Structures are given as structure tokens and as C-alpha cells.
N, C-alpha and C positions, 0 to 999 in steps of 0.2 A: 309291511311291518310298521312304518311310520303312522299309517292311518289307524291301526289297532292301538298303538301307544297313545295317540292323541285322544281317541275316544275314551280310553281307560283313565286318562288324566284330566279329561274335561277341557282339552285345549283344541281350539280350532286350527286346522291345518294352515289356513291363511295367515294366522299369527306367526307360525314357524317360518313361513316364506318371507314375511315382512322383516322379521328379526334377522334372518340370514342375509337379506339384501342390505340392511343397515350395517351389519358387521362387515360385509364385503366392501361397501363404500368407505367405511371408516378406515379399513386397513389400506385401501388404495390412497386415501388422502394423507395418511400419517406416514409419509416416507421418511427414511432416516436422513438426518442432516449432520454435517461435519461441524464439530465444535473443537476449538483449540485455544490454549492460553499459555503464555510464556511470561515469566518475570525473571529478569537478569540484572545483576548488579556487578559492576566492575570497580576495582580500587587500585591504587598505586602502592606497591609494597616491594621492598628490597630492590628498588631501582627499576621496577618494571610494572606494566599494567597487567593485572591478573583477575581471574574470576573470584568474586567474593560470595555470590549467592546465585542460585539457579533453581527455578521451579518451572516445570513444563508438564502439560497435560493434553490429552486428546490428540488431535491431528496436527498439532504444531510442535516442531522440535527444533533444537539448535545444535549445530556442529561448530567446533572451535578449531579451525586450521592453525597450525603453528606459524607464527609470524615473528620476524626479527624485532619488530617494534609494535606496540599497541596490542589491544585485545580485539580479535575479530570473531564475530558470531554470524554464522550462515543459517538463515531460517529455511526450514523445509516443511512444506505443506504436504503431509502424507495422503491427504484426500485427493491430490492431483489437480486442484483448482477450487473455485468458489462458485456456488450456485445459490439460488434463492433459499433463505432459511438458514444458511451456514453462518456461524458466528466465530470470529477470531479476535483475540485481544493480545496486545503486546505491551509490556511495561519494561522499560530499560532505564537504568540509572548509572551514571559515571560519577564516582566519588573522588574527591581530592584531585590529584594530578593525572588521573587515569585518562587514557586515550582509548576510546571504544568505537568500533565500526560494526554496524549491523547491515547485512545485505541479504539477498535471497539466492538460492541455488540456481534458479532459472527464472524466466518470465512467469508471472502469475496470470492464470487464465480465468476469466469471469464468464461462466457458462450461462446458457439460456436458463431462465427462471420460470417457475410456474406462476400463473396469475396470482397477484396478491402477496407474493413472497419476495423478500429482499435479502441479499447477502450483506454481511457487515464486517468491517475491519476497524477496530479501535486501537489507536496507538498512543501511548503516554510516555513521554521522555522527560528525564530530569538530569540536568548537568550541573555538578557542584563546582565549588571554587577551584579555579585552576585546571578544570577538567575539559575534555573535548569529546564530543559524540558526533559520529557521522551516521546519518540515516540514509542508506543508499540502496533501496530495493531495485532490482532490475525491472524491466518493463511490465506494466500491467496491460493485458490485452483484453479489450471488451468484445464479447461476441454479440451477435444480433439477438434480440429478445432477452438480454441480460437485465438484471436489476441489482445495483450495487451501491452501497454507501460506505464511505470511510471518513474517519475523523482522527486528526492528529493534534495533540496538545503537547507543548513543550514548556518547561519552566527552567530558567537559567539563573545561575548565580551571576554576580556582577561582572566577573572577568572570565566567564565560561565561553567556550566556542562551540557552535552548533552548525553542522552542514546538513541540509535536508534537500534531497533531490528525488523526484518521483516522475519517471517517464511514463507516458500513457500512449497506447496505440488503439486506434478506433477500428476494430475489425481485423479479420485475418486477410490482410491486404493481398498476399500472394494468391489467395483463393477468390479474390474479387468480391469479398463479403461487403455488404452495405448495411449500415446500422439504421434501418428504417423504423425500428421500434425497440428502443432500449432506454434504460434509466441509469443515470450516474450522478451521484451527489458526493461532493468532496469538500472538506473543510479543514483548514490549517490555522491553528491559534498558538502563537508563540509569545511568551512573556518573560521579562527579566525582572527579578525581585518583585514579582506581582504586578508589574506595569506592562501593559500590552505593547509589544514591539511590532507585531505583524498579525493580520487577520485576513484570510482570503477564503471565499466560498464559491464553488462552481456547481451549477445545476444544469444538466443536459438531459432532457426528456423527449421522447417521441422520435422523430426522424432526425437523428443526430447528424447523419451525413449531410442532409440538406442544410442544417444550421451551420455546419463547419464550412460549407461551400460559399457562404456569404463573405464578401471582401472584408467587411468590418469585424468578422469573427475569426476565421482562420484561413480564408481565401483558398479553400480546398485542401488544406493540410490534413493528413491522416495520422499524424503523430505529433506529440508535444511533450515538453518537459517543463516542470516548474522547479526552480532552485532558489533556496534561501540560505544565505551564509551570514552568520553573525559572529563577529570576533572583534576584539579591541582594535586590530589593525586591518579590518576588512577593506578599507579604502585603498590600500596599496595594490590591490588586485584589479581595480577598476579599468585602468588603461589596457592591461593585457587582455582582459575578457572582452572588451569592446572590439579590439583588433582581431580576436580569435573567432568571434561570432559571425555567421553569415547574415545576409540581409533579412532573413526571417527570424532573427533573434535580437533581443535587447536586454540591457542590464542597467540598473540604476542603483545609486548609493543613497539609501534612505537613512538620514542621520549620519553619525560618525562611524557606526559599527554594524551596519546592516546593508548587505547586498541582496538585491532581488533580480533574478534572471528568468526570462521566459524564452522558449525556443520552439519554433514550429518546423515541421519537415514533412515531406511527401510520404515517407515511410520510416520504419524503425531503423533501417540500415543507415539512412542519411542522418537521422536524429542522433544515433550513437556516434557516428563519425564526427559530428560537430561537438558532441557532448564530452567525449573522452579527453581531449586536450584541456577542457575547462576543469574536469574532475581531477586530472593529474596535477594541475596547478593548485587547486584548492585543498588537495590532500597531501601536498608535498611528495608527489609520486608514490602515494600509498594506496592506490586503487586496488580493491580486492581482486585476486586472481580470477575468480569466476566471472568478473566483468570482461575479461580479455579472451575468454574461451570462444 
């Protein structure tokens, strides 16, 4: 039947075959990708922190547990993880004397990516006069052959308070996974009144496990956390944090209002065990419940 149709229309059968092959290849390459975006604004009204504005779309959603103090938002990635080509963006603002905390329902998983594709997470935070914002996602777990980049920018008013903590786990440690081919780019940029307070960039490509095994890099650690705390009275926590950290962690007071902490651990359990007392202190025992489950 196809041969008769082709002769009647003056079309070579080979043309039909080639076009079918092209269409098949195109459909295989154009796989669906997860896209999600959230914008949330909190304000202080009638003596408490409350939601002022919310816009969410795609695979990223927010839930708001009831808390005695502060506004807490729990991020949920309905795609179940991030792979190459996925795009997520978060914009959060605390206005006035609002106290806002953003966290995640569980650890975020960064899955294997196809060649040439990279997953991305862009986070933009703004903290107004007298406000406080805690950015506290749970662990990000990198899988072998993943490709992921994330970028966080924060702009603070003069007397604003910001806590940023981002735990990172290199591979599914319980399964003995080794990251011998993966890509991870991370950048944090924090400014107060337009002046840069803190800038940090991490790039790990290729055999990440081998790089982490070097004594001058991570000495074999499989998990790490980067924490930045900026507040007018940040210095009062320095002694407590130094006493609370194990030998694989360190904290410095940069300027009068900026604490920077780094922590290494052999796995996520040990990392969290060391990190929880620190977060309890810096949040005045206001750690989100999902962190304790």
C-alpha cells in the first residue's frame, strides 16, 4: 500500500524511511524535563509573621506548617529529584520584622544526567529591615554521572539577619556509590545594602571521589556543609560554635556581623549529628520539625 501511494505521489520510498528515522530520533532526544518556580513574600502583621504573597508553578510547591512563631515554608519537588535539563527557581523575601524559614520536605536527589545536559537551581533571597530569613534545605545527594549547578544570591538590609546552610552528600554512601564521573557547580553571593559580604564558588568535575580523598581537599569525607550566618550580634555565637564542632569543622568571624562555618563528615548521619546543635543555637531552637524526623 505504501509503495502504491508513493508512486502516485511521486515520492521515493527511501524519503519516507529517512523522515521516519529523523522523527524517531527527535522524539527520543526531546525527553520531558521538570520545571518549577516559586515566589514567596512574608511580612509582619498583627504581631506575627504571615504570608503576604505566593506564586508557584510547575514541579515546585510550598507547604506552610503551623508554627508558634515565624513563617515556615516547606519546599516540595513533585518531580522527585533533579536531572539534566531540569530547571528550578526560588525567590523569597522577608519584609519588615518578618521571620521566615524555608526548608525542604526531604533530601534532594540529583540523578544521572544525559550527556550535555545540566540541572539547575537558582535561589534569590531578600531580607528587609528588621527581618530574618533562614534558608535551610535538607541534604542534597549527588548521584554518579549527575550534572548540577546551583546559584544563590541574597540581598540584605542594614540590620537584617540571614542564615544559610546547605548540606551536601557525595553519592549514595550506604550503597557504596563512587562519584567517578559527575559535575557540580555551586555559587553563593551575599550582599548588604549593595556591598558584597560573602562570595564562594565550588566546582567539582570528573572523579569527585578521588578529588575529595586528597588530604588538602576533604581527606576522604563523603559529606559536607557550608553555613553562613550574618546578624548584628553574630559574634556572640563564635565560642559556642567552636566548642561544638568536631575536628573536621571550623568557624570564623569575618567582620563584626558575619560567621562562616564549614563542616566535613564521613557520611550524612555524622554530618547531621554535628550540625543539629549548631542549627539549634543559631535558630534559637526553631529548627523545622522535618529536620528532626
